[in-house]
Structure formats: structure tokens, C-alpha cells
RORO-43896 format. One line per field, with one value per atom (N, C-alpha, C): residue number from 1; residue in three letters; atom name; x, y, z. Coordinates in steps of 0.001 Angstrom, whole numbers, plus 524288, in hexadecimal, padded with zeros to 5 digits. Each point is the difference from the previous one (the first is absolute). Example, Ala and Ser with C-alpha at 12.3 -4.5 7.8 and 13.67 -1.06 7.14 Angstrom:
REM RORO-43896
pos: [1, 1, 1, 2, 2, 2]
code: [ALA, ALA, ALA, SER, SER, SER]
site: [N, CA, C, N, CA, C]
X: [83386, 7FC86, 80384, 7FEA2, 80334, 7FCFE]
Y: [7E9C6, 804A6, 804B0, 8041A, 804A6, 80442]
Z: [81E78, 80000, 80000, 7FD30, 8003C, 802DA]
//
This chain:
REM RORO-43896
pos: [1, 1, 1, 2, 2, 2, 3, 3, 3, 4, 4, 4, 5, 5, 5, 6, 6, 6, 7, 7, 7, 8, 8, 8, 9, 9, 9, 10, 10, 10, 11, 11, 11, 12, 12, 12, 13, 13, 13, 14, 14, 14, 15, 15, 15, 16, 16, 16, 17, 17, 17, 18, 18, 18, 19, 19, 19, 20, 20, 20, 21, 21, 21, 22, 22, 22, 23, 23, 23, 24, 24, 24, 25, 25, 25, 26, 26, 26, 27, 27, 27, 28, 28, 28, 29, 29, 29, 30, 30, 30, 31, 31, 31, 32, 32, 32, 33, 33, 33, 34, 34, 34, 35, 35, 35, 36, 36, 36, 37, 37, 37, 38, 38, 38, 39, 39, 39, 40, 40, 40, 41, 41, 41, 42, 42, 42, 43, 43, 43, 44, 44, 44, 45, 45, 45, 46, 46, 46, 47, 47, 47, 48, 48, 48, 49, 49, 49, 50, 50, 50, 51, 51, 51, 52, 52, 52, 53, 53, 53, 54, 54, 54, 55, 55, 55, 56, 56, 56, 57, 57, 57, 58, 58, 58, 59, 59, 59, 60, 60, 60, 61, 61, 61, 62, 62, 62, 63, 63, 63, 64, 64, 64, 65, 65, 65, 66, 66, 66, 67, 67, 67, 68, 68, 68, 69, 69, 69, 70, 70, 70, 71, 71, 71, 72, 72, 72, 73, 73, 73, 74, 74, 74, 75, 75, 75, 76, 76, 76, 77, 77, 77, 78, 78, 78, 79, 79, 79, 80, 80, 80, 81, 81, 81, 82, 82, 82, 83, 83, 83, 84, 84, 84, 85, 85, 85, 86, 86, 86, 87, 87, 87, 88, 88, 88, 89, 89, 89, 90, 90, 90, 91, 91, 91, 92, 92, 92, 93, 93, 93, 94, 94, 94, 95, 95, 95, 96, 96, 96, 97, 97, 97, 98, 98, 98, 99, 99, 99, 100, 100, 100, 101, 101, 101, 102, 102, 102, 103, 103, 103, 104, 104, 104, 105, 105, 105, 106, 106, 106, 107, 107, 107, 108, 108, 108, 109, 109, 109, 110, 110, 110, 111, 111, 111, 112, 112, 112, 113, 113, 113, 114, 114, 114, 115, 115, 115, 116, 116, 116, 117, 117, 117, 118, 118, 118, 119, 119, 119, 120, 120, 120, 121, 121, 121, 122, 122, 122, 123, 123, 123, 124, 124, 124, 125, 125, 125]
code: [MET, MET, MET, VAL, VAL, VAL, LYS, LYS, LYS, GLU, GLU, GLU, LYS, LYS, LYS, TYR, TYR, TYR, ASN, ASN, ASN, ASP, ASP, ASP, VAL, VAL, VAL, LEU, LEU, LEU, GLU, GLU, GLU, LEU, LEU, LEU, GLY, GLY, GLY, LYS, LYS, LYS, SER, SER, SER, LEU, LEU, LEU, ASN, ASN, ASN, ILE, ILE, ILE, GLN, GLN, GLN, ASP, ASP, ASP, GLY, GLY, GLY, ASP, ASP, ASP, VAL, VAL, VAL, LYS, LYS, LYS, VAL, VAL, VAL, GLU, GLU, GLU, ASP, ASP, ASP, GLY, GLY, GLY, LYS, LYS, LYS, LEU, LEU, LEU, LYS, LYS, LYS, ILE, ILE, ILE, TRP, TRP, TRP, GLY, GLY, GLY, THR, THR, THR, ALA, ALA, ALA, LYS, LYS, LYS, THR, THR, THR, GLN, GLN, GLN, TYR, TYR, TYR, GLU, GLU, GLU, LYS, LYS, LYS, ASN, ASN, ASN, LEU, LEU, LEU, LEU, LEU, LEU, TRP, TRP, TRP, ASP, ASP, ASP, ALA, ALA, ALA, ILE, ILE, ILE, LYS, LYS, LYS, ALA, ALA, ALA, ALA, ALA, ALA, GLY, GLY, GLY, GLY, GLY, GLY, GLU, GLU, GLU, ASN, ASN, ASN, PRO, PRO, PRO, ALA, ALA, ALA, ASP, ASP, ASP, ILE, ILE, ILE, MET, MET, MET, ALA, ALA, ALA, ASP, ASP, ASP, ILE, ILE, ILE, LYS, LYS, LYS, VAL, VAL, VAL, ALA, ALA, ALA, ASP, ASP, ASP, GLU, GLU, GLU, THR, THR, THR, VAL, VAL, VAL, TYR, TYR, TYR, ALA, ALA, ALA, ARG, ARG, ARG, HIS, HIS, HIS, VAL, VAL, VAL, VAL, VAL, VAL, LYS, LYS, LYS, SER, SER, SER, GLY, GLY, GLY, GLU, GLU, GLU, THR, THR, THR, LEU, LEU, LEU, GLY, GLY, GLY, LYS, LYS, LYS, ILE, ILE, ILE, ALA, ALA, ALA, LYS, LYS, LYS, GLN, GLN, GLN, TYR, TYR, TYR, TYR, TYR, TYR, GLY, GLY, GLY, ASN, ASN, ASN, PRO, PRO, PRO, SER, SER, SER, LYS, LYS, LYS, TYR, TYR, TYR, GLN, GLN, GLN, ALA, ALA, ALA, ILE, ILE, ILE, PHE, PHE, PHE, LYS, LYS, LYS, ALA, ALA, ALA, ASN, ASN, ASN, SER, SER, SER, ASP, ASP, ASP, ILE, ILE, ILE, LEU, LEU, LEU, LYS, LYS, LYS, ASN, ASN, ASN, PRO, PRO, PRO, ASP, ASP, ASP, LEU, LEU, LEU, ILE, ILE, ILE, TYR, TYR, TYR, PRO, PRO, PRO, ASP, ASP, ASP, GLN, GLN, GLN, GLU, GLU, GLU, LEU, LEU, LEU, ILE, ILE, ILE, ILE, ILE, ILE, PRO, PRO, PRO, ASN, ASN, ASN, LEU, LEU, LEU]
site: [N, CA, C, N, CA, C, N, CA, C, N, CA, C, N, CA, C, N, CA, C, N, CA, C, N, CA, C, N, CA, C, N, CA, C, N, CA, C, N, CA, C, N, CA, C, N, CA, C, N, CA, C, N, CA, C, N, CA, C, N, CA, C, N, CA, C, N, CA, C, N, CA, C, N, CA, C, N, CA, C, N, CA, C, N, CA, C, N, CA, C, N, CA, C, N, CA, C, N, CA, C, N, CA, C, N, CA, C, N, CA, C, N, CA, C, N, CA, C, N, CA, C, N, CA, C, N, CA, C, N, CA, C, N, CA, C, N, CA, C, N, CA, C, N, CA, C, N, CA, C, N, CA, C, N, CA, C, N, CA, C, N, CA, C, N, CA, C, N, CA, C, N, CA, C, N, CA, C, N, CA, C, N, CA, C, N, CA, C, N, CA, C, N, CA, C, N, CA, C, N, CA, C, N, CA, C, N, CA, C, N, CA, C, N, CA, C, N, CA, C, N, CA, C, N, CA, C, N, CA, C, N, CA, C, N, CA, C, N, CA, C, N, CA, C, N, CA, C, N, CA, C, N, CA, C, N, CA, C, N, CA, C, N, CA, C, N, CA, C, N, CA, C, N, CA, C, N, CA, C, N, CA, C, N, CA, C, N, CA, C, N, CA, C, N, CA, C, N, CA, C, N, CA, C, N, CA, C, N, CA, C, N, CA, C, N, CA, C, N, CA, C, N, CA, C, N, CA, C, N, CA, C, N, CA, C, N, CA, C, N, CA, C, N, CA, C, N, CA, C, N, CA, C, N, CA, C, N, CA, C, N, CA, C, N, CA, C, N, CA, C, N, CA, C, N, CA, C, N, CA, C, N, CA, C, N, CA, C, N, CA, C, N, CA, C, N, CA, C, N, CA, C, N, CA, C, N, CA, C, N, CA, C, N, CA, C, N, CA, C, N, CA, C, N, CA, C, N, CA, C, N, CA, C, N, CA, C]
X: [44E9C, 802F3, 805BD, 800ED, 80559, 802E2, 7FD18, 8025E, 801F7, 7FCFD, 8019A, 804DB, 8002F, 8047E, 80515, 7FFD0, 804A5, 8003B, 7FD5B, 7FFEB, 8057E, 80367, 80558, 802E5, 7FEFA, 80268, 7FE0F, 7FAE5, 7FDC1, 8020D, 80073, 80218, 805BF, 80302, 8057D, 8005E, 7FCA9, 7FFF1, 7FEF9, 7FC66, 7FEF2, 804BC, 80275, 80471, 804B4, 8007E, 8044B, 7FEB0, 7FB36, 7FE35, 8007C, 7FDD5, 80006, 7FCF0, 80263, 7FDAE, 7FC7F, 7FC1E, 7FC71, 7FDB8, 7FF14, 7FE0D, 7FA17, 7FE12, 7FA70, 7FF27, 7FB68, 7FE93, 7FA75, 7FF28, 7FAC6, 7FF4E, 7FB26, 7FEAC, 7FC9A, 801D2, 7FD1A, 8002B, 7FB8E, 7FFA5, 802CA, 7FF86, 8025D, 805DC, 80247, 8059F, 800F8, 8041A, 801A7, 803E6, 7FEEC, 80388, 80242, 8052B, 80296, 80437, 800DE, 80433, 801CF, 804A6, 80245, 805D4, 80282, 80593, 802CE, 803A9, 80355, 804A3, 80235, 80480, 804BD, 80104, 804AC, 7FEB8, 803BA, 7FF5F, 7FF5B, 802B5, 7FF7F, 7FA61, 7FD76, 7FA89, 7FC72, 80102, 7FCFA, 800B5, 804CE, 80101, 7FD21, 7FFCA, 7FD1D, 7FA3F, 7FDBF, 7FA86, 7FF36, 80381, 7FF80, 800AC, 80393, 800A8, 7FAF3, 7FD6D, 7FB10, 7FBB0, 7FFED, 7FC2A, 800CD, 804E3, 80128, 7FED8, 800DF, 7FEDC, 7FA26, 7FCD0, 7FA56, 7FDC0, 80217, 7FD8C, 80323, 804B7, 80348, 80392, 8033F, 80400, 7FDB7, 7FBA5, 7FD78, 7FA2E, 7FEA0, 7FA79, 7FCCA, 7FB74, 7FC9D, 7FBAE, 7FF7A, 7FBA6, 801A7, 804B3, 801D0, 8030E, 7FF48, 8030C, 8026F, 8052C, 802A9, 80373, 7FFB7, 80364, 802AA, 804B7, 802DF, 804BE, 80025, 8045A, 803DA, 80497, 80409, 80144, 7FFC4, 80102, 805C9, 80379, 8059C, 802DE, 8012C, 802B2, 805EA, 801FD, 805A9, 8025F, 7FCBA, 801DB, 7FC71, 8020D, 7FCCB, 7FC8E, 80252, 7FD18, 802F8, 7FD61, 80275, 7FF0A, 80400, 7FFAB, 801DE, 7FCE5, 8019C, 80235, 804E8, 802C6, 7FD7B, 7FF4F, 7FE05, 8047C, 7FF7B, 803FF, 8012C, 804F6, 801A4, 800BB, 7FE9B, 8009D, 8059F, 80163, 80502, 7FED8, 803E4, 7FF27, 7FEF0, 8026C, 7FF06, 7FA58, 7FDCD, 7FA84, 7FC58, 80157, 7FCCD, 80047, 804AE, 800A9, 7FCE9, 7FFFA, 7FD00, 7FA2C, 7FE20, 7FA78, 7FE5D, 8031E, 7FE6B, 801A9, 8048C, 80217, 8001C, 7FEFA, 80051, 80588, 803CC, 80581, 80312, 801EA, 802C8, 80512, 8025F, 804F4, 7FF4F, 7FB2D, 7FEFB, 8004E, 801B3, 80054, 80379, 803EA, 8039C, 7FD16, 7FC05, 7FCF9, 7FD47, 7FDFF, 7FD66, 8040C, 8047D, 80428, 801A8, 800E8, 801B2, 7FBDD, 7FB12, 7FBC5, 7FF5F, 8021E, 7FF72, 8053C, 803DE, 80542, 8003A, 7FBFA, 7FFDD, 7FEF1, 7FD5A, 7FEE8, 802A3, 801D9, 80299, 805CD, 8033F, 805AE, 80228, 7FCFB, 801AC, 7FB25, 8003A, 7FB57, 7FE61, 80368, 7FEB9, 7FDAB, 7FF9C, 7FDF3, 7FB36, 7FB75, 7FB19, 7FD05, 7FC8E, 7FD64, 7FA15, 7FD21, 7FA46, 7FE51, 7FBE2, 7FD80, 802CC, 80463, 80252, 7FC81, 7FF16, 7FD0B, 803D9, 7FFCA, 8038E, 7FD29, 802C5, 7FE17, 80158, 7FC35, 800DE, 7FFE0, 80496, 80033, 7FDA7, 7FE72, 7FE7E, 804E5, 7FF8E, 80482, 7FF93]
Y: [B5D94, 7FD15, 801C8, 8051F, 801F8, 7FEB9, 7FFE3, 7FEBA, 7FA57, 7FC7E, 7FA86, 7FF68, 80307, 7FFC5, 8013C, 803B7, 801B7, 7FDCF, 7FBB7, 7FDB0, 7FEA6, 7FE10, 7FEB7, 804DA, 80478, 804ED, 8016D, 7FF84, 80156, 7FC58, 7FAFF, 7FC3D, 80126, 80166, 80166, 804CB, 803D1, 804A9, 7FEB7, 7FC59, 7FE4C, 7FD4A, 7FC7E, 7FD06, 8038B, 80442, 803B8, 803FB, 7FFBE, 80399, 805B1, 80117, 8054F, 8038A, 80462, 80395, 80405, 801E1, 80413, 7FEA7, 7FB09, 7FE43, 7FFE3, 80072, 7FF84, 7FE68, 7FDFB, 7FE19, 801CD, 8021C, 8018E, 7FE63, 7FF05, 7FF4A, 80496, 8030B, 80486, 7FFF0, 80088, 8003C, 7FB6D, 7FB69, 7FB59, 7FF94, 803A1, 7FFE0, 7FEBF, 7FCFC, 7FEE6, 80431, 80280, 80402, 7FDFE, 7FFAB, 7FE33, 803E9, 80070, 80346, 7FE00, 801C7, 7FE78, 80115, 7FE72, 800F9, 7FADE, 7FEC3, 7FB66, 8017E, 7FC27, 80113, 801C2, 7FD6A, 80113, 80014, 801DD, 8000E, 7FA7E, 7FC39, 7FA96, 7FE17, 80128, 7FE63, 802CD, 804FC, 802D8, 7FD64, 7FE85, 7FD64, 7FAC9, 7FD1A, 7FB16, 800E7, 8040F, 80142, 80173, 80335, 80177, 7FB44, 7FC81, 7FB35, 7FCC8, 7FFC2, 7FD14, 802AF, 80533, 802E8, 7FED1, 80023, 7FEEC, 7FA55, 7FC6E, 7FA78, 7FF32, 802E8, 7FF6C, 8032D, 804B0, 80391, 8015B, 7FDDE, 80159, 80494, 80160, 80403, 80560, 8016F, 80514, 7FF3D, 7FDE1, 7FEE7, 80508, 7FFF9, 8049A, 7FF9C, 7FB76, 7FF3E, 80046, 80229, 80094, 80513, 80290, 804A1, 7FEE7, 80040, 7FED2, 8048E, 8015F, 803FF, 7FD79, 7FE16, 7FD3A, 80345, 8018B, 80315, 7FC50, 8020E, 7FCF6, 802B8, 7FD17, 80235, 80138, 7FC78, 800B3, 7FFE2, 8049C, 80058, 7FFD1, 7FFA7, 7FFE7, 7FAB1, 7FBEF, 7FAC2, 7FDB3, 7FC29, 7FD51, 7FBFA, 7FD5C, 7FC12, 7FED9, 7FD3A, 7FDBD, 7FA2A, 7FCF9, 7FA53, 7FD37, 7FC52, 7FCAF, 7FAF9, 7FEF3, 7FB80, 7FAF1, 7FC6E, 7FAC1, 7FC1F, 7FB92, 7FBEC, 7FE83, 7FF9A, 7FE5D, 80473, 804BC, 8045F, 801F3, 80250, 802AE, 8058B, 80364, 8054A, 7FFE1, 7FC51, 7FF75, 7FE8F, 7FC57, 7FE7A, 80490, 802D7, 80480, 8043D, 800FE, 803DF, 7FE68, 7FAF6, 7FE25, 800EE, 7FF10, 800BF, 805B0, 803A3, 8057C, 802EB, 7FEA2, 802D9, 7FCD2, 7FADC, 7FCB7, 7FEB0, 80145, 7FF3B, 7FEAC, 7FB22, 7FE80, 802FB, 80213, 802C8, 80549, 801B0, 804E9, 7FF3D, 7FB60, 7FEEB, 803EB, 80233, 803BA, 804D0, 801B3, 80491, 7FED8, 7FB45, 7FE73, 7FF9E, 7FDB9, 7FF85, 8056A, 8039B, 80548, 802CA, 7FF53, 8029F, 7FDD8, 7FB57, 7FD77, 7FF1D, 80332, 7FF46, 800B1, 80266, 80086, 7FAC6, 7FC5F, 7FAE8, 7FB75, 800DC, 7FBD7, 80149, 7FC46, 800BA, 7FCE2, 7FC38, 7FC97, 7FEC6, 800CD, 7FF0B, 7FA40, 7FC7F, 7FA72, 7FE2C, 8038C, 7FE89, 80341, 7FDD1, 80254, 7FBCA, 801B3, 7FC50, 800C1, 7FBBB, 8006E, 80409, 802BD, 803F1, 80547, 80084, 80535, 8032E, 804EC, 80361, 80342, 7FF7C, 802BD, 8045D, 8043B, 80440, 7FE95, 80066, 7FF4A, 8058D, 8020B, 80581, 80114, 804E0, 801CD, 8000D, 7FE54, 8002F, 8049C]
Z: [6DD16, 7FC32, 7FFCD, 7FFE4, 7FFCF, 8051E, 80445, 8050B, 80006, 7FD9B, 7FFBB, 7FC91, 7FBC4, 7FC73, 802E1, 80399, 802D6, 80592, 800E8, 8053A, 801F6, 7FC8C, 801A4, 801EE, 7FD94, 801AF, 80573, 800CB, 8051B, 80440, 7FEC3, 803D3, 80133, 7FBFB, 800DE, 80381, 7FF12, 8034C, 805B2, 800DA, 80566, 80253, 7FD04, 80217, 80102, 7FD01, 800DD, 8043B, 801F3, 8040B, 7FE38, 7FB67, 7FDE2, 803B8, 8015B, 803C5, 7FD4F, 802D3, 7FE25, 7FAAC, 7FF1E, 7FAF6, 7FFC1, 7FB36, 7FF19, 7FA5B, 7FEFB, 7FACC, 7FEE5, 7FB48, 7FE4B, 7FA57, 7FE93, 7FA82, 7FE77, 7FC24, 7FE0A, 7FA0E, 7FD91, 7FA46, 7FD62, 8024E, 7FDB2, 800BB, 802FF, 80105, 805B9, 800EA, 80556, 801A1, 80457, 80206, 80521, 80023, 804C2, 8018D, 80503, 801F0, 8053B, 80171, 804FA, 80003, 80447, 800A8, 8010A, 7FC86, 8009E, 80370, 802A1, 80363, 7FCDA, 7FB8D, 7FCE6, 7FA2B, 7FCED, 7FA57, 7FDDA, 80243, 7FE3B, 80074, 80462, 800AE, 7FC1C, 7FEFD, 7FC14, 7FAAD, 7FEBA, 7FB02, 7FFA5, 80457, 80004, 7FEA9, 8023D, 7FEE6, 7FA44, 7FDE0, 7FA79, 7FC76, 80162, 7FCE7, 8000B, 80482, 80064, 7FCD4, 8000D, 7FCE2, 7FA37, 7FE36, 7FA82, 7FE8D, 803A4, 7FEF1, 7FF23, 802D6, 7FF88, 7FB80, 7FF2A, 7FC49, 7FB32, 7FF8D, 7FB85, 80139, 7FC3D, 800BF, 80144, 7FD8A, 800EF, 80103, 80483, 800FE, 80069, 7FD81, 80006, 80411, 8027F, 803A5, 805BA, 800FB, 80563, 8007C, 8046B, 80156, 80554, 80044, 804EB, 80198, 804EE, 80243, 804B3, 7FF12, 8040F, 80183, 804D7, 80202, 802C3, 80152, 802AA, 80524, 80441, 80533, 800CC, 7FE55, 800ED, 7FAC6, 7FDEE, 7FAFA, 80088, 804CD, 800CA, 7FEAA, 7FFC2, 7FEAB, 7FBD1, 7FD1C, 7FC26, 802BC, 803EF, 80304, 80501, 8036C, 804A7, 7FFA9, 80138, 7FF3D, 804E2, 801E1, 8045F, 7FDAB, 80144, 7FDDB, 801D0, 7FC33, 8012B, 7FF74, 80283, 7FFD4, 7FA57, 7FEB1, 7FACC, 7FC22, 80177, 7FC66, 7FFEA, 7FB9C, 7FF5B, 7FE26, 80054, 7FDFF, 7FA25, 7FD36, 7FA63, 7FEDB, 802FD, 7FF3F, 8013D, 80413, 8018A, 7FBCC, 7FDEC, 7FBD5, 7FB2A, 7FEBB, 7FB79, 800E2, 804CA, 80132, 7FF34, 801EC, 7FFE8, 7FB16, 7FDDC, 7FB84, 7FAF7, 80068, 7FB68, 7FE65, 80355, 7FEB6, 804EB, 80072, 804BB, 800E6, 7FBDA, 800BB, 802AE, 800D4, 802CB, 805F2, 801B8, 805A5, 802CC, 7FD3B, 8027B, 801FB, 7FD2E, 801B4, 8052D, 80081, 804E3, 8045E, 7FED3, 803E8, 801F7, 7FC6E, 80185, 8033E, 7FE98, 802DB, 80584, 800FB, 80519, 802AA, 7FEA5, 8021F, 805E6, 8023F, 805B3, 802B5, 7FD4A, 8026F, 7FD32, 7FB2D, 7FD13, 7FF70, 8015A, 7FF77, 7FB6D, 7FE1D, 7FBC9, 7FCB3, 7FAD4, 7FCCB, 7FFD8, 801A9, 80000, 8052D, 803CC, 80522, 80158, 7FEC0, 801B5, 802F7, 80362, 80375, 7FFE2, 800BB, 80040, 8040D, 7FEB9, 80346, 8000E, 7FD35, 7FF73, 7FC5E, 80168, 7FC81, 7FCE8, 7FAD4, 7FC8C, 7FD25, 7FF28, 7FCB1, 7FA6A, 7FC8F, 7FA6A, 7FDC2, 7FE7E, 7FE7F, 7FA9F, 7FF41, 7FAC9, 7FCAD, 7FB2E, 7FC71, 7FC67]
//
């Protein structure tokens, strides 16, 4: 029953390709662990846990580690995106685009010129 409640979390973990992950049900609690690629992916998992179980769920124990703590995320640019849209996605604030521009100054010369399939570093703020 608890596993079904958190099914969206388990599916998200699969889609994010969480490494070294496992899931157990013990004493009515769901225990999950694994390693997310970035802090952003870990945050996505915690958001899904809270969506299913509330702000402080008592029926789940999660131990999610982060493989690469040097960046917040890595993002592959899609057609039509801007640094402002990308900043809004990751930080909730489009004006933080400058942080992304600075972190990628080796491949970006102008914040208004990004191209599909470029992989950008989304820095920790």
C-alpha cells in the first residue's frame, strides 16, 4: 500500500536513472535510497515525496545522495529556450540567467545566443 502511494516517486527515480538505488518496505515504511546525478534531480525527488506524503511524511525514509555536487544541474538546450527561461526553470527567477551565462563563459560569448544541443552548467547559487 505504501509503495503504491509513492509510485510517482519510484517512476521519477527510474526516469532520472538514479544510480545504486533500491526500494524496500519494512514495518509499513517505504525505504528508498540511491544517487542522483545533481542536486536539482535530488530536489525533484524530494518534491515528489512531499507531493505524495505531505511536508513531513512519516511513512517513507529516503537517503538520496548526489554524484556531482560541483554543479546544481546540467541542461541540454532545446529549441526556443533562452537563458532566462532556463534560469526560471532551475531557480524560479529568470533574472538569474547571468549566473548561468558566467558559468558557461567558455562556450557562450553572448547571453542572447544559445543553441539547441549545447550542454550548459547550471551553477550552485
